[in-house]
N, C-alpha and C positions, 0 to 999 in steps of 0.2 A: 241376175246371175253375177254380173261384174261387181255389184255392191257387196254381195256375199263374199266373193273372193277377196276384195279389198279389206273387208271387216276381218276375215280370217287371217290375212297377212298381218294386219295391225295387232290382233289379239295374240297370235301365236309366234310372232316374229319381232315386230317393232317394240312392243311393250315388255318383252321378256329379256332383251339383250342390251348390254352396254357395248357399243362398237368403238374400237380403238381407231378406226380409220374408215374411209369410204370403201377401200378395198376389202376390209374385213366384213363390212356390212354386205357388200356385193357377194362375197364368197358364201356367207351364211344364208343369204336369200336364195342364191342359186341352189344350194344344198336342200333348202326347205322346199323349193318349187319341184325339184326332182323327187323328193319324198312324196309330196302332195300328188304328183301325177303318176308315179310309178309304184308306190308302196302302199299308200293309204287307201283301203277299200271304201267303196261308197255303198251305203245301204240302198239308195235309189237305183243303183246299177247291179243289184243282186250280189252285193259283196265283192264286186270286181273293181279293179282300179281303172282309171282313165286310160292308161296305157294298154291294158288288156282289151277293153271295149274298142279302142281305136284300131288295134291290130285285127280284131275279129271283123269289124266293119270294113277295113281295108281289104281283107281277104275276100269278104262277101262281094264287095264292089268289083274286085279284079276277076274273081273266078266265076261268079254267078251272073253279074251284070256286064262284064267286060265285053262280051261280044255284041251287046245291045248299044253300047256307047260309041 
């Protein structure tokens, strides 16, 4: 899983941009990570984003399992 993420970052971020400074690289990477987590749907997750799946799981844990924990 981590290797896949690192490969994706290198392919879609590092190899496509020329960075003027470390701050510029950091800003672009932060924007890309936000897109990756909140906008980009995943086929394996039923075309949902990581953010949606996390929110649904958090709700389930709090509402359904909360009184068992």
